[in-house]
C-alpha positions in Angstrom: 143.2 -119.6 -87.0 142.5 -122.7 -88.7 142.4 -123.1 -92.5 138.8 -122.4 -93.3 137.3 -120.8 -90.7 135.0 -118.2 -90.7 135.2 -116.0 -87.6 138.5 -115.0 -89.3 138.6 -112.2 -90.9 141.7 -111.6 -93.2 140.9 -107.5 -92.7 142.1 -107.7 -89.0 145.4 -108.1 -90.4 145.4 -104.9 -92.9 148.3 -103.1 -93.4 150.0 -105.7 -89.9 151.2 -108.9 -92.3 151.0 -110.4 -95.6 148.2 -113.2 -94.6 149.0 -115.2 -98.0 152.8 -115.1 -97.6 153.5 -118.4 -96.0 156.9 -117.5 -95.0 155.8 -113.7 -93.0 156.5 -113.7 -88.9 153.9 -113.1 -87.3 156.3 -112.0 -83.8 155.0 -109.2 -82.4 152.6 -108.5 -85.0 149.7 -110.6 -83.2 149.8 -108.6 -79.6 148.8 -105.2 -82.6 146.9 -108.1 -84.2 145.3 -109.0 -80.3 145.3 -105.5 -80.1 143.1 -104.1 -83.0 140.4 -107.7 -82.8 139.7 -107.3 -79.1 140.5 -104.0 -79.0 141.9 -103.7 -75.9 145.0 -102.7 -75.0 147.7 -105.4 -73.6 149.6 -104.1 -70.9 152.8 -105.1 -69.8 152.7 -106.3 -66.5 149.7 -108.9 -67.5 153.7 -110.4 -68.3 155.6 -109.5 -65.1 152.8 -110.0 -62.6 150.4 -112.8 -61.7 147.2 -112.8 -63.1 144.0 -113.6 -61.3 142.5 -117.0 -63.1 139.5 -118.6 -62.1 139.4 -122.9 -63.8 136.0 -123.3 -66.1 134.4 -126.8 -66.6 134.2 -128.2 -69.2 130.3 -127.3 -70.3 130.1 -130.6 -72.8 130.7 -132.8 -69.3 127.3 -130.6 -67.8 125.1 -131.1 -71.0 121.7 -131.6 -70.1 122.3 -131.9 -66.2 121.3 -129.6 -63.8 124.2 -128.1 -63.8 122.3 -125.0 -66.7 119.3 -124.7 -63.8 120.1 -121.8 -63.1 117.5 -119.7 -61.0 
């Protein structure tokens, strides 16, 4: 999170961590926060087996080009 980022809602951390305390440690709470914010259950298997991935091109490199002309 960046200071002043309007996309961040401190209420997401309610009852998980004190966001006003700079000495607070996020640690494993990050996983619970991710589950809460994204409404997804983090699976143990994500950490023990390879995941399918895809490389996405940098969209800025294709600004005003035919790459965006999707039929």
